[in-house]
N, C-alpha and C positions, 0 to 999 in steps of 0.2 A: 877812341875807337876802339873794341877791346882785342883782344892780347889771340892771336891762332892759334896759341898752343892751350889760352886758356875758351874759349868758343870749345873745341874741343875736351876739356873738360867740365863743360857745361851740359854738356849733348847726351850723356845719358840723365841727369835729371831732365832736361825736358823733356827725352821719351817719355817719361815715366806720370812726367806729369802729361803731358800728351796721348797716355794710354786709360787717364782717364777724367780726360775731359768730357763722359761723350756718358752723356746723364743716366743710360741705359749700363752705360760700366759701371757710372757713379751710381745707379742701385744697390748693383748687385754685392759690389764691394762691404762699400753699405752692411747691406743684408747680414754679412756670414761673416763681421765682423761684432756688427749686434748677438749673432743666436751661434756663433760660430761655425754652422755647417754643413747644406742643402743639401738637396736631390733638382734634378733642372726642377721639376714640377712643382715644389714648392717653393722657388721664382716666381712661377713663371702666375702660380695662385697669389704669391704677397705681394706682388708688383706689380702682377693687370701685361704681362707683355709673353707676348706667346712665345711658345714654343721652338721656333726657329733663332729670333729674338735672344732667349738668353741664351742659347746653346754656339752660335755664332758669335755673342763677346765672352764666352765661356770661353770657352781656344782661344781666344786676343788673351785676355788674361796670363789661361796656361803657358800660351809660348811663349810672355810678359814676366812666368817664372811670380807674375804677384800671390796666383791662386792653383793650390792641385787638385785631386779626384781619385781616393779612392772609391776599392770596389765592395757595397756591402752584398751580398747577397749577387738578385741581381739587377740592383741599384747601383749606379755612382753618386755619390757626396760628398761633393763641391766643400771648404775649405780655403785660409785663408795660410798662402807658402810662406804667410812673411807676416808676422804676428804685428813684427812696427810699421804694418797698416795701419791698424786701428787707432795706434797712439801722430801719427798725420790729420785719417780725420779728423782729430782731437784738431789736431793742432788748428787745421783746417777748420774747420764750426769755429772755433777760442777767434781763426783772426772775421769772419764772417763776423760776429756777432760784436767787432771791436768795430770796424768800417761796415757799421750799417747797409745801408745801399749800393755806396762808393760804386762794391763791380758788379754787381749788375746789370746798373746804370750805367756804364764802362758804355763808348760810345763803338771802339774796337771787341769786348770780350762778354757786355752784359747778353743780355737776354734780348733786343729786337737785334742784337746783328747778325745772330743763327737761328733761325723761327725750326730751322729744322732737326736740329739738337734737341726738341724739348722732348722731357719724359711724356714717351703718350704710346 
């Protein structure tokens, strides 16, 4: 069993990974990591998501301290607040490539487990 103080120490990391667990939020973070910055209209066009969906997830990511926003004229431009997040995504891609379909087929967390969490 995990000691209480070890659990407490893991809570922030668990919250970070939970913040990236939604496919739409992950797609937004990946886009910002690849392109540096984007407006909501850019994200809706590139990701095929509704404006309300993108805005809701950007607000969540801002509250988590993962995304920042800068006003540019009449627009708001979003970017990663933590550049290390791009490295985390790259490391995750490496792990996924090494494990093949194991994570996607996992009965607890795989694609069949949470059909409502698919990017669409």
